[in-house]
N, CA, C and O atoms as a Tinker XYZ file with bonds, in Angstrom:
   504  protein
     1  N   -135.886000  158.608000   62.696000    73     2
     2  CA  -136.101000  159.933000   62.818000    64     1     3
     3  C   -134.785000  160.707000   63.102000    63     2     4     5
     4  O   -133.752000  160.235000   63.577000    81     3
     5  N   -135.002000  161.863000   62.757000    73     3     6
     6  CA  -134.197000  162.917000   62.268000    64     5     7
     7  C   -134.254000  164.144000   62.697000    63     6     8     9
     8  O   -135.186000  164.556000   62.006000    81     7
     9  N   -133.818000  165.323000   63.558000    73     7    10
    10  CA  -134.390000  166.187000   64.293000    64     9    11
    11  C   -133.202000  167.335000   63.496000    63    10    12    13
    12  O   -132.079000  166.863000   63.312000    81    11
    13  N   -133.428000  168.672000   63.078000    73    11    14
    14  CA  -132.578000  169.907000   62.589000    64    13    15
    15  C   -132.880000  170.742000   63.344000    63    14    16    17
    16  O   -134.082000  170.667000   63.601000    81    15
    17  N   -132.300000  171.662000   63.936000    73    15    18
    18  CA  -132.879000  172.374000   64.184000    64    17    19
    19  C   -132.995000  174.211000   63.548000    63    18    20    21
    20  O   -131.829000  174.535000   63.773000    81    19
    21  N   -133.551000  175.289000   63.035000    73    19    22
    22  CA  -133.629000  175.502000   61.862000    64    21    23
    23  C   -132.699000  177.262000   62.790000    63    22    24    25
    24  O   -132.369000  178.232000   62.106000    81    23
    25  N   -132.508000  177.207000   64.198000    73    23    26
    26  CA  -131.919000  178.077000   64.615000    64    25    27
    27  C   -130.632000  177.658000   65.436000    63    26    28    29
    28  O   -130.455000  176.441000   65.490000    81    27
    29  N   -129.816000  178.354000   66.006000    73    27    30
    30  CA  -128.627000  177.571000   66.564000    64    29    31
    31  C   -128.902000  177.237000   68.045000    63    30    32    33
    32  O   -129.147000  178.199000   68.773000    81    31
    33  N   -128.896000  176.282000   68.467000    73    31    34
    34  CA  -129.400000  175.549000   69.337000    64    33    35
    35  C   -128.590000  175.145000   70.399000    63    34    36    37
    36  O   -127.564000  174.481000   70.248000    81    35
    37  N   -129.155000  175.642000   71.780000    73    35    38
    38  CA  -128.157000  175.817000   72.579000    64    37    39
    39  C   -127.472000  174.586000   73.212000    63    38    40    41
    40  O   -127.925000  174.372000   74.336000    81    39
    41  N   -126.652000  173.836000   72.882000    73    39    42
    42  CA  -126.727000  172.022000   73.825000    64    41    43
    43  C   -126.788000  172.371000   75.432000    63    42    44    45
    44  O   -126.280000  173.325000   76.020000    81    43
    45  N   -127.497000  171.396000   75.898000    73    43    46
    46  CA  -127.810000  171.836000   77.166000    64    45    47
    47  C   -128.766000  172.746000   77.798000    63    46    48    49
    48  O   -128.890000  172.814000   79.021000    81    47
    49  N   -129.504000  173.509000   76.892000    73    47    50
    50  CA  -130.148000  174.601000   77.426000    64    49    51
    51  C   -131.739000  174.304000   77.758000    63    50    52    53
    52  O   -132.485000  175.257000   77.983000    81    51
    53  N   -132.359000  172.594000   77.784000    73    51    54
    54  CA  -133.403000  172.551000   78.294000    64    53    55
    55  C   -134.231000  173.283000   78.121000    63    54    56    57
    56  O   -134.881000  173.851000   78.999000    81    55
    57  N   -134.401000  173.446000   76.414000    73    55    58
    58  CA  -136.088000  173.850000   76.181000    64    57    59
    59  C   -135.916000  173.260000   74.472000    63    58    60    61
    60  O   -135.008000  172.536000   74.062000    81    59
    61  N   -136.870000  173.717000   73.808000    73    59    62
    62  CA  -136.782000  173.050000   72.292000    64    61    63
    63  C   -136.890000  174.723000   71.376000    63    62    64    65
    64  O   -137.423000  175.813000   71.580000    81    63
    65  N   -136.045000  174.095000   70.324000    73    63    66
    66  CA  -136.040000  175.022000   69.708000    64    65    67
    67  C   -136.941000  174.735000   68.112000    63    66    68    69
    68  O   -137.228000  173.601000   67.730000    81    67
    69  N   -137.259000  175.917000   67.390000    73    67    70
    70  CA  -137.813000  175.813000   65.762000    64    69    71
    71  C   -137.070000  174.459000   64.882000    63    70    72    73
    72  O   -135.870000  174.673000   64.708000    81    71
    73  N   -137.317000  173.774000   64.584000    73    71    74
    74  CA  -136.505000  173.123000   63.422000    64    73    75
    75  C   -137.754000  172.031000   62.992000    63    74    76    77
    76  O   -138.913000  171.991000   63.406000    81    75
    77  N   -137.003000  171.100000   61.928000    73    75    78
    78  CA  -137.924000  169.964000   61.107000    64    77    79
    79  C   -137.828000  168.969000   61.812000    63    78    80    81
    80  O   -137.354000  169.184000   62.928000    81    79
    81  N   -138.301000  167.211000   61.407000    73    79    82
    82  CA  -138.592000  166.173000   62.389000    64    81    83
    83  C   -138.507000  165.802000   60.928000    63    82    84    85
    84  O   -138.718000  166.647000   60.059000    81    83
    85  N   -138.059000  163.965000   60.515000    73    83    86
    86  CA  -138.518000  163.443000   59.256000    64    85    87
    87  C   -138.392000  162.229000   60.061000    63    86    88    89
    88  O   -137.762000  162.180000   61.118000    81    87
    89  N   -139.090000  161.136000   59.457000    73    87    90
    90  CA  -138.809000  160.090000   59.805000    64    89    91
    91  C   -138.939000  159.367000   58.608000    63    90    92    93
    92  O   -139.847000  159.398000   57.777000    81    91
    93  N   -137.561000  158.496000   58.651000    73    91    94
    94  CA  -137.111000  157.942000   56.778000    64    93    95
    95  C   -137.034000  156.262000   57.877000    63    94    96    97
    96  O   -136.617000  156.236000   59.035000    81    95
    97  N   -137.456000  155.272000   57.240000    73    95    98
    98  CA  -137.277000  153.936000   57.677000    64    97    99
    99  C   -135.859000  153.436000   56.487000    63    98   100   101
   100  O   -135.891000  153.590000   55.266000    81    99
   101  N   -134.674000  152.808000   57.322000    73    99   102
   102  CA  -134.106000  152.432000   56.778000    64   101   103
   103  C   -133.056000  151.556000   58.102000    63   102   104   105
   104  O   -133.288000  150.761000   59.013000    81   103
   105  N   -132.199000  152.051000   57.711000    73   103   106
   106  CA  -130.855000  151.435000   58.970000    64   105   107
   107  C   -130.102000  150.301000   57.644000    63   106   108   109
   108  O   -130.654000  150.310000   56.543000    81   107
   109  N   -128.755000  149.304000   57.878000    73   107   110
   110  CA  -128.193000  148.694000   56.659000    64   109   111
   111  C   -128.885000  147.819000   56.400000    63   110   112   113
   112  O   -129.312000  147.837000   55.246000    81   111
   113  N   -129.367000  146.559000   57.370000    73   111   114
   114  CA  -130.303000  145.507000   56.386000    64   113   115
   115  C   -131.525000  145.924000   55.236000    63   114   116   117
   116  O   -132.001000  145.331000   54.268000    81   115
   117  N   -131.721000  146.995000   55.743000    73   115   118
   118  CA  -132.991000  147.320000   54.857000    64   117   119
   119  C   -132.550000  147.628000   53.766000    63   118   120   121
   120  O   -133.014000  147.150000   52.731000    81   119
   121  N   -131.503000  148.544000   53.788000    73   119   122
   122  CA  -130.460000  149.442000   52.722000    64   121   123
   123  C   -130.099000  148.438000   51.499000    63   122   124   125
   124  O   -130.116000  148.517000   50.271000    81   123
   125  N   -129.732000  147.352000   52.563000    73   123   126
   126  CA  -128.697000  146.183000   51.478000    64   125   127
   127  C   -129.711000  145.454000   50.887000    63   126   128   129
   128  O   -129.640000  145.113000   49.707000    81   127
   129  N   -130.879000  145.119000   51.773000    73   127   130
   130  CA  -131.943000  144.462000   51.363000    64   129   131
   131  C   -132.729000  145.078000   50.095000    63   130   132   133
   132  O   -133.134000  144.256000   49.273000    81   131
   133  N   -132.965000  146.341000   49.874000    73   131   134
   134  CA  -133.363000  146.978000   49.033000    64   133   135
   135  C   -132.820000  146.837000   47.821000    63   134   136   137
   136  O   -133.430000  146.448000   46.825000    81   135
   137  N   -131.311000  147.242000   47.889000    73   135   138
   138  CA  -130.529000  147.152000   46.963000    64   137   139
   139  C   -130.218000  145.569000   46.484000    63   138   140   141
   140  O   -129.707000  145.199000   45.427000    81   139
   141  N   -130.449000  145.176000   47.032000    73   139   142
   142  CA  -130.098000  143.458000   46.721000    64   141   143
   143  C   -132.059000  143.165000   45.541000    63   142   144   145
   144  O   -132.271000  142.743000   44.404000    81   143
   145  N   -133.016000  143.693000   46.704000    73   143   146
   146  CA  -134.114000  143.601000   45.530000    64   145   147
   147  C   -134.179000  144.376000   44.234000    63   146   148   149
   148  O   -134.444000  143.695000   43.243000    81   147
   149  N   -133.982000  145.701000   44.049000    73   147   150
   150  CA  -133.816000  146.405000   43.016000    64   149   151
   151  C   -132.555000  145.615000   41.445000    63   150   152   153
   152  O   -132.610000  145.680000   40.217000    81   151
   153  N   -131.559000  144.939000   42.474000    73   151   154
   154  CA  -131.176000  144.500000   41.562000    64   153   155
   155  C   -131.489000  143.017000   41.192000    63   154   156   157
   156  O   -130.702000  142.394000   40.479000    81   155
   157  N   -132.665000  142.432000   41.685000    73   155   158
   158  CA  -133.228000  141.123000   40.912000    64   157   159
   159  C   -133.792000  141.096000   40.666000    63   158   160   161
   160  O   -134.719000  141.798000   41.070000    81   159
   161  N   -133.935000  139.868000   39.279000    73   159   162
   162  CA  -135.062000  139.575000   38.312000    64   161   163
   163  C   -136.431000  139.437000   38.999000    63   162   164   165
   164  O   -137.561000  139.897000   38.831000    81   163
   165  N   -135.834000  138.616000   39.826000    73   163   166
   166  CA  -137.715000  137.576000   40.807000    64   165   167
   167  C   -137.481000  138.594000   42.139000    63   166   168   169
   168  O   -136.525000  138.680000   42.910000    81   167
   169  N   -138.989000  139.457000   42.067000    73   167   170
   170  CA  -139.583000  140.483000   42.916000    64   169   171
   171  C   -139.587000  139.673000   44.013000    63   170   172   173
   172  O   -139.776000  140.320000   45.043000    81   171
   173  N   -139.375000  137.874000   44.271000    73   171   174
   174  CA  -139.695000  137.412000   45.591000    64   173   175
   175  C   -138.396000  136.925000   45.920000    63   174   176   177
   176  O   -138.401000  135.985000   46.715000    81   175
   177  N   -137.375000  137.286000   45.551000    73   175   178
   178  CA  -136.237000  136.735000   45.652000    64   177   179
   179  C   -135.814000  137.104000   46.919000    63   178   180   181
   180  O   -135.237000  136.207000   47.533000    81   179
   181  N   -135.967000  138.444000   47.632000    73   179   182
   182  CA  -135.286000  138.954000   48.057000    64   181   183
   183  C   -136.087000  138.897000   49.485000    63   182   184   185
   184  O   -137.251000  139.189000   49.211000    81   183
   185  N   -135.967000  138.639000   50.928000    73   183   186
   186  CA  -136.363000  138.069000   51.766000    64   185   187
   187  C   -135.798000  139.291000   53.353000    63   186   188   189
   188  O   -135.017000  138.886000   54.214000    81   187
   189  N   -136.232000  140.288000   53.365000    73   187   190
   190  CA  -135.338000  141.310000   54.781000    64   189   191
   191  C   -136.038000  140.302000   56.109000    63   190   192   193
   192  O   -137.226000  140.275000   56.430000    81   191
   193  N   -135.081000  139.642000   56.632000    73   191   194
   194  CA  -135.467000  139.242000   58.192000    64   193   195
   195  C   -135.468000  140.314000   58.956000    63   194   196   197
   196  O   -134.597000  141.119000   58.625000    81   195
   197  N   -136.188000  140.664000   59.952000    73   195   198
   198  CA  -135.661000  141.873000   61.052000    64   197   199
   199  C   -137.099000  142.085000   61.963000    63   198   200   201
   200  O   -138.126000  142.400000   61.362000    81   199
   201  N   -137.105000  141.956000   62.967000    73   199   202
   202  CA  -137.659000  141.747000   64.030000    64   201   203
   203  C   -138.425000  143.767000   64.022000    63   202   204   205
   204  O   -137.779000  144.814000   63.971000    81   203
   205  N   -139.795000  143.582000   64.086000    73   203   206
   206  CA  -140.406000  144.670000   64.448000    64   205   207
   207  C   -141.823000  144.829000   65.528000    63   206   208   209
   208  O   -142.787000  144.093000   65.322000    81   207
   209  N   -141.840000  145.399000   66.175000    73   207   210
   210  CA  -143.533000  145.638000   66.929000    64   209   211
   211  C   -144.646000  145.073000   66.604000    63   210   212   213
   212  O   -144.838000  144.189000   65.768000    81   211
   213  N   -145.416000  145.630000   67.318000    73   211   214
   214  CA  -146.566000  145.627000   66.952000    64   213   215
   215  C   -147.469000  147.121000   67.048000    63   214   216   217
   216  O   -148.684000  147.269000   66.921000    81   215
   217  N   -146.333000  148.224000   67.338000    73   215   218
   218  CA  -146.410000  149.060000   67.359000    64   217   219
   219  C   -146.736000  150.255000   66.251000    63   218   220   221
   220  O   -147.110000  149.947000   65.119000    81   219
   221  N   -146.544000  151.831000   66.712000    73   219   222
   222  CA  -146.818000  152.807000   65.464000    64   221   223
   223  C   -145.348000  152.376000   64.333000    63   222   224   225
   224  O   -145.233000  151.812000   63.245000    81   223
   225  N   -144.583000  152.892000   65.143000    73   223   226
   226  CA  -143.466000  152.620000   64.099000    64   225   227
   227  C   -142.966000  151.600000   63.307000    63   226   228   229
   228  O   -142.306000  151.761000   62.281000    81   227
   229  N   -143.458000  150.020000   64.053000    73   227   230
   230  CA  -143.520000  148.945000   63.272000    64   229   231
   231  C   -144.243000  148.831000   62.067000    63   230   232   233
   232  O   -143.787000  148.523000   60.966000    81   231
   233  N   -145.374000  149.094000   62.355000    73   231   234
   234  CA  -146.941000  149.309000   60.883000    64   233   235
   235  C   -146.195000  150.443000   60.177000    63   234   236   237
   236  O   -146.154000  150.179000   58.976000    81   235
   237  N   -145.469000  151.835000   60.511000    73   235   238
   238  CA  -144.641000  152.795000   59.472000    64   237   239
   239  C   -144.052000  151.535000   58.918000    63   238   240   241
   240  O   -144.662000  151.060000   57.960000    81   239
   241  N   -143.028000  150.926000   59.318000    73   239   242
   242  CA  -142.082000  150.521000   58.861000    64   241   243
   243  C   -142.708000  149.345000   57.950000    63   242   244   245
   244  O   -141.967000  149.353000   56.967000    81   243
   245  N   -143.394000  148.630000   57.808000    73   243   246
   246  CA  -144.326000  147.755000   57.102000    64   245   247
   247  C   -145.010000  148.119000   56.304000    63   246   248   249
   248  O   -145.448000  147.365000   55.435000    81   247
   249  N   -145.460000  150.129000   56.418000    73   247   250
   250  CA  -146.040000  150.224000   55.242000    64   249   251
   251  C   -144.756000  150.575000   53.774000    63   250   252   253
   252  O   -144.815000  150.467000   52.549000    81   251
   253  N   -143.522000  151.097000   54.928000    73   251   254
   254  CA  -142.855000  151.326000   53.577000    64   253   255
   255  C   -142.035000  150.781000   53.036000    63   254   256   257
   256  O   -141.556000  151.264000   52.011000    81   255
   257  N   -141.534000  149.401000   53.629000    73   255   258
   258  CA  -141.082000  148.512000   52.631000    64   257   259
   259  C   -142.157000  147.414000   51.802000    63   258   260   261
   260  O   -141.764000  146.399000   51.227000    81   259
   261  N   -143.214000  147.744000   51.861000    73   259   262
   262  CA  -143.871000  147.053000   51.256000    64   261   263
   263  C   -144.413000  148.413000   50.212000    63   262   264   265
   264  O   -144.937000  148.063000   49.155000    81   263
   265  N   -144.338000  149.425000   50.392000    73   263   266
   266  CA  -144.296000  150.608000   49.277000    64   265   267
   267  C   -142.948000  150.465000   48.297000    63   266   268   269
   268  O   -142.792000  151.133000   47.275000    81   267
   269  N   -142.079000  149.550000   48.759000    73   267   270
   270  CA  -140.754000  149.777000   47.903000    64   269   271
   271  C   -140.951000  148.981000   46.910000    63   270   272   273
   272  O   -140.433000  149.033000   45.795000    81   271
   273  N   -142.320000  147.634000   47.648000    73   271   274
   274  CA  -142.456000  146.816000   45.990000    64   273   275
   275  C   -141.775000  145.468000   47.039000    63   274   276   277
   276  O   -141.783000  144.340000   46.546000    81   275
   277  N   -141.249000  145.644000   48.360000    73   275   278
   278  CA  -140.658000  144.717000   48.577000    64   277   279
   279  C   -141.304000  143.492000   49.709000    63   278   280   281
   280  O   -142.481000  143.741000   49.968000    81   279
   281  N   -140.868000  142.467000   50.290000    73   279   282
   282  CA  -141.710000  140.997000   50.644000    64   281   283
   283  C   -141.667000  141.403000   52.235000    63   282   284   285
   284  O   -140.577000  141.674000   52.739000    81   283
   285  N   -142.760000  141.437000   52.946000    73   283   286
   286  CA  -143.010000  141.655000   54.111000    64   285   287
   287  C   -143.376000  140.518000   55.135000    63   286   288   289
   288  O   -143.843000  140.712000   56.258000    81   287
   289  N   -143.105000  139.376000   54.602000    73   287   290
   290  CA  -143.285000  138.054000   55.230000    64   289   291
   291  C   -141.471000  137.959000   55.898000    63   290   292   293
   292  O   -140.884000  136.891000   56.072000    81   291
   293  N   -141.066000  138.892000   56.086000    73   291   294
   294  CA  -139.846000  138.470000   57.268000    64   293   295
   295  C   -139.803000  139.409000   57.762000    63   294   296   297
   296  O   -138.625000  139.717000   57.947000    81   295
   297  N   -140.812000  140.482000   58.306000    73   295   298
   298  CA  -140.806000  141.490000   59.662000    64   297   299
   299  C   -141.414000  140.551000   60.413000    63   298   300   301
   300  O   -142.516000  140.122000   60.071000    81   299
   301  N   -140.699000  140.041000   61.688000    73   299   302
   302  CA  -141.595000  139.292000   62.127000    64   301   303
   303  C   -141.634000  140.152000   64.006000    63   302   304   305
   304  O   -140.817000  140.473000   64.869000    81   303
   305  N   -143.329000  140.194000   63.768000    73   303   306
   306  CA  -143.888000  140.917000   65.369000    64   305   307
   307  C   -143.273000  140.100000   66.473000    63   306   308   309
   308  O   -143.441000  138.913000   66.754000    81   307
   309  N   -142.276000  141.318000   67.208000    73   307   310
   310  CA  -142.480000  140.695000   68.523000    64   309   311
   311  C   -142.664000  141.157000   69.737000    63   310   312   313
   312  O   -142.055000  142.106000   70.232000    81   311
   313  N   -143.587000  140.440000   70.299000    73   311   314
   314  CA  -144.021000  141.403000   71.779000    64   313   315
   315  C   -145.290000  142.612000   71.054000    63   314   316   317
   316  O   -145.779000  142.350000   69.955000    81   315
   317  N   -145.733000  143.982000   71.868000    73   315   318
   318  CA  -146.756000  143.919000   71.270000    64   317   319
   319  C   -146.558000  145.445000   72.085000    63   318   320   321
   320  O   -145.982000  145.388000   73.171000    81   319
   321  N   -146.925000  146.525000   71.694000    73   319   322
   322  CA  -146.811000  148.028000   72.074000    64   321   323
   323  C   -146.913000  148.388000   73.945000    63   322   324   325
   324  O   -146.254000  149.152000   74.651000    81   323
   325  N   -148.364000  147.178000   74.345000    73   323   326
   326  CA  -148.291000  147.467000   75.266000    64   325   327
   327  C   -147.568000  146.161000   76.192000    63   326   328   329
   328  O   -147.538000  146.164000   77.423000    81   327
   329  N   -147.030000  145.120000   75.368000    73   327   330
   330  CA  -145.868000  143.825000   76.290000    64   329   331
   331  C   -144.754000  144.618000   76.176000    63   330   332   333
   332  O   -143.837000  143.857000   76.485000    81   331
   333  N   -144.224000  145.826000   75.885000    73   331   334
   334  CA  -143.275000  146.258000   76.520000    64   333   335
   335  C   -142.099000  146.405000   74.746000    63   334   336   337
   336  O   -140.958000  146.857000   74.654000    81   335
   337  N   -142.832000  145.931000   73.836000    73   335   338
   338  CA  -142.467000  145.756000   72.576000    64   337   339
   339  C   -142.495000  146.954000   71.815000    63   338   340   341
   340  O   -143.404000  147.758000   71.611000    81   339
   341  N   -140.968000  146.898000   71.325000    73   339   342
   342  CA  -140.814000  148.577000   70.480000    64   341   343
   343  C   -139.491000  148.167000   69.290000    63   342   344   345
   344  O   -138.324000  147.776000   69.249000    81   343
   345  N   -140.814000  148.642000   68.282000    73   343   346
   346  CA  -139.693000  148.719000   66.746000    64   345   347
   347  C   -138.362000  149.676000   67.291000    63   346   348   349
   348  O   -138.235000  150.589000   68.107000    81   347
   349  N   -137.464000  148.942000   66.372000    73   347   350
   350  CA  -135.909000  149.646000   66.776000    64   349   351
   351  C   -136.323000  151.007000   65.899000    63   350   352   353
   352  O   -136.895000  151.167000   64.821000    81   351
   353  N   -135.770000  151.879000   66.862000    73   351   354
   354  CA  -135.624000  153.292000   66.051000    64   353   355
   355  C   -134.491000  154.138000   66.521000    63   354   356   357
   356  O   -134.142000  154.380000   67.676000    81   355
   357  N   -133.996000  154.532000   65.405000    73   355   358
   358  CA  -132.872000  155.354000   65.544000    64   357   359
   359  C   -133.127000  156.946000   65.680000    63   358   360   361
   360  O   -134.059000  157.390000   65.009000    81   359
   361  N   -132.658000  157.522000   66.194000    73   359   362
   362  CA  -133.042000  159.417000   66.680000    64   361   363
   363  C   -132.025000  160.540000   66.451000    63   362   364   365
   364  O   -131.788000  161.450000   67.245000    81   363
   365  N   -131.530000  160.372000   65.406000    73   363   366
   366  CA  -130.594000  161.132000   65.277000    64   365   367
   367  C   -130.845000  162.937000   65.649000    63   366   368   369
   368  O   -131.889000  163.457000   65.255000    81   367
   369  N   -130.093000  163.546000   66.206000    73   367   370
   370  CA  -130.154000  165.462000   66.044000    64   369   371
   371  C   -128.732000  165.841000   65.195000    63   370   372   373
   372  O   -127.540000  165.673000   65.454000    81   371
   373  N   -129.405000  166.390000   64.140000    73   371   374
   374  CA  -127.801000  167.165000   63.358000    64   373   375
   375  C   -127.621000  168.591000   63.755000    63   374   376   377
   376  O   -128.215000  169.221000   64.629000    81   375
   377  N   -127.091000  168.806000   63.293000    73   375   378
   378  CA  -126.785000  170.517000   63.375000    64   377   379
   379  C   -127.384000  171.594000   61.983000    63   378   380   381
   380  O   -128.080000  171.410000   60.984000    81   379
   381  N   -126.853000  172.449000   62.436000    73   379   382
   382  CA  -127.130000  173.226000   61.509000    64   381   383
   383  C   -127.239000  173.722000   60.223000    63   382   384   385
   384  O   -127.892000  174.533000   59.566000    81   383
   385  N   -125.885000  172.501000   60.069000    73   383   386
   386  CA  -125.395000  171.848000   58.870000    64   385   387
   387  C   -125.616000  170.746000   58.442000    63   386   388   389
   388  O   -125.340000  170.227000   57.360000    81   387
   389  N   -126.161000  170.362000   59.374000    73   387   390
   390  CA  -126.579000  168.818000   58.271000    64   389   391
   391  C   -125.567000  167.776000   58.997000    63   390   392   393
   392  O   -125.521000  166.708000   58.387000    81   391
   393  N   -124.676000  167.835000   60.247000    73   391   394
   394  CA  -124.009000  167.095000   60.091000    64   393   395
   395  C   -124.330000  166.793000   61.973000    63   394   396   397
   396  O   -124.652000  167.611000   62.834000    81   395
   397  N   -124.086000  165.332000   62.084000    73   395   398
   398  CA  -124.588000  164.500000   63.429000    64   397   399
   399  C   -124.097000  165.667000   64.734000    63   398   400   401
   400  O   -122.991000  166.207000   64.716000    81   399
   401  N   -125.081000  165.907000   65.769000    73   399   402
   402  CA  -124.818000  166.583000   67.114000    64   401   403
   403  C   -124.592000  165.285000   67.951000    63   402   404   405
   404  O   -123.674000  164.913000   68.682000    81   403
   405  N   -125.653000  164.797000   67.604000    73   403   406
   406  CA  -125.809000  163.403000   68.989000    64   405   407
   407  C   -127.305000  162.305000   68.182000    63   406   408   409
   408  O   -127.803000  162.514000   67.076000    81   407
   409  N   -127.638000  161.372000   69.008000    73   407   410
   410  CA  -128.844000  160.218000   68.713000    64   409   411
   411  C   -128.832000  159.650000   69.544000    63   410   412   413
   412  O   -127.859000  159.728000   70.293000    81   411
   413  N   -129.944000  158.756000   69.849000    73   411   414
   414  CA  -130.378000  157.895000   70.767000    64   413   415
   415  C   -130.919000  156.620000   70.049000    63   414   416   417
   416  O   -132.106000  156.450000   69.772000    81   415
   417  N   -129.596000  155.472000   69.696000    73   415   418
   418  CA  -130.807000  154.400000   69.431000    64   417   419
   419  C   -131.358000  153.259000   70.429000    63   418   420   421
   420  O   -130.950000  152.790000   71.491000    81   419
   421  N   -132.246000  153.075000   69.768000    73   419   422
   422  CA  -133.610000  152.378000   70.797000    64   421   423
   423  C   -134.030000  150.572000   69.989000    63   422   424   425
   424  O   -135.070000  150.207000   69.440000    81   423
   425  N   -132.724000  149.803000   70.244000    73   423   426
   426  CA  -132.767000  148.307000   69.592000    64   425   427
   427  C   -133.097000  147.063000   70.507000    63   426   428   429
   428  O   -133.171000  145.905000   70.097000    81   427
   429  N   -133.254000  147.410000   71.597000    73   427   430
   430  CA  -133.891000  146.321000   72.257000    64   429   431
   431  C   -134.635000  144.908000   72.002000    63   430   432   433
   432  O   -134.675000  143.748000   72.411000    81   431
   433  N   -135.324000  145.989000   70.833000    73   431   434
   434  CA  -136.266000  144.863000   70.020000    64   433   435
   435  C   -135.049000  143.367000   69.934000    63   434   436   437
   436  O   -135.219000  142.204000   70.303000    81   435
   437  N   -134.030000  143.937000   69.389000    73   435   438
   438  CA  -133.234000  142.441000   68.931000    64   437   439
   439  C   -133.091000  141.414000   70.022000    63   438   440   441
   440  O   -133.264000  140.217000   69.793000    81   439
   441  N   -132.786000  141.869000   71.172000    73   439   442
   442  CA  -132.466000  141.340000   72.001000    64   441   443
   443  C   -133.907000  139.618000   72.395000    63   442   444   445
   444  O   -133.971000  138.617000   73.109000    81   443
   445  N   -134.621000  140.250000   71.473000    73   443   446
   446  CA  -136.013000  140.030000   71.940000    64   445   447
   447  C   -135.980000  138.585000   70.871000    63   446   448   449
   448  O   -136.317000  137.519000   71.387000    81   447
   449  N   -135.740000  138.591000   70.009000    73   447   450
   450  CA  -135.537000  137.655000   68.791000    64   449   451
   451  C   -134.498000  136.066000   69.083000    63   450   452   453
   452  O   -133.296000  136.089000   69.345000    81   451
   453  N   -135.289000  134.886000   68.957000    73   451   454
   454  CA  -134.886000  133.843000   69.305000    64   453   455
   455  C   -135.487000  133.188000   68.134000    63   454   456   457
   456  O   -136.290000  133.575000   67.285000    81   455
   457  N   -134.634000  131.674000   68.410000    73   455   458
   458  CA  -134.509000  130.457000   66.872000    64   457   459
   459  C   -136.419000  130.217000   66.964000    63   458   460   461
   460  O   -137.102000  129.648000   66.113000    81   459
   461  N   -136.808000  130.721000   67.995000    73   459   462
   462  CA  -138.789000  130.110000   67.513000    64   461   463
   463  C   -138.966000  131.284000   66.535000    63   462   464   465
   464  O   -139.731000  131.054000   65.598000    81   463
   465  N   -138.458000  132.369000   66.578000    73   463   466
   466  CA  -139.327000  133.234000   65.666000    64   465   467
   467  C   -138.611000  133.092000   64.488000    63   466   468   469
   468  O   -139.380000  132.926000   63.541000    81   467
   469  N   -137.473000  133.093000   64.180000    73   467   470
   470  CA  -137.065000  133.008000   62.703000    64   469   471
   471  C   -137.298000  131.422000   61.794000    63   470   472   473
   472  O   -136.912000  130.334000   62.219000    81   471
   473  N   -137.701000  131.550000   61.059000    73   471   474
   474  CA  -138.328000  129.909000   60.966000    64   473   475
   475  C   -137.956000  130.597000   59.285000    63   474   476   477
   476  O   -137.580000  131.761000   59.144000    81   475
   477  N   -138.189000  129.415000   57.862000    73   475   478
   478  CA  -138.613000  129.248000   57.148000    64   477   479
   479  C   -139.231000  130.064000   56.700000    63   478   480   481
   480  O   -139.970000  130.449000   57.606000    81   479
   481  N   -139.421000  130.621000   55.813000    73   479   482
   482  CA  -139.959000  131.300000   55.193000    64   481   483
   483  C   -140.885000  130.512000   53.644000    63   482   484   485
   484  O   -141.594000  131.022000   52.776000    81   483
   485  N   -140.517000  129.371000   53.846000    73   483   486
   486  CA  -140.387000  128.614000   52.347000    64   485   487
   487  C   -140.475000  127.207000   52.674000    63   486   488   489
   488  O   -140.863000  127.350000   53.833000    81   487
   489  N   -140.410000  126.067000   52.530000    73   487   490
   490  CA  -140.251000  124.763000   52.826000    64   489   491
   491  C   -138.954000  124.558000   52.537000    63   490   492   493
   492  O   -138.788000  125.366000   51.623000    81   491
   493  N   -137.668000  123.883000   52.745000    73   491   494
   494  CA  -136.843000  123.167000   52.177000    64   493   495
   495  C   -137.343000  122.094000   51.275000    63   494   496   497
   496  O   -138.253000  121.266000   51.244000    81   495
   497  N   -135.894000  122.656000   50.240000    73   495   498
   498  CA  -136.415000  121.261000   49.405000    64   497   499
   499  C   -135.381000  120.108000   49.166000    63   498   500   501
   500  O   -134.835000  119.677000   48.151000    81   499
   501  N   -135.325000  119.777000   50.487000    73   499   502
   502  CA  -134.444000  118.625000   50.797000    64   501   503
   503  C   -135.033000  117.434000   49.654000    63   502   504
   504  O   -134.526000  116.313000   49.614000    81   503
């Protein structure tokens, strides 16, 4: 999530200012998986393993990944909206020129991933 004021914002002014807000799924893992997916000859070869909650951001993420033509079976549902689970979100605040002014990263869901959640998506070929 990225926010950008359309007027000069006074930091610490404890008010809101007009501007724009955009939601763009991404992050290093998704960006790398997307590159590998686009380079692959097999549309099912790339699997992004990432935790997501059963919340609004998690559903948006799954829809975006599906819309990119990528597999979604590696998006592992952890907890739920009412069970304290939140899909990882990084909210950035940009200045008028588009430079980073600050932000908040909610990555708590990563701490909820354990070996029981991560399992092979296909049987091994031993």
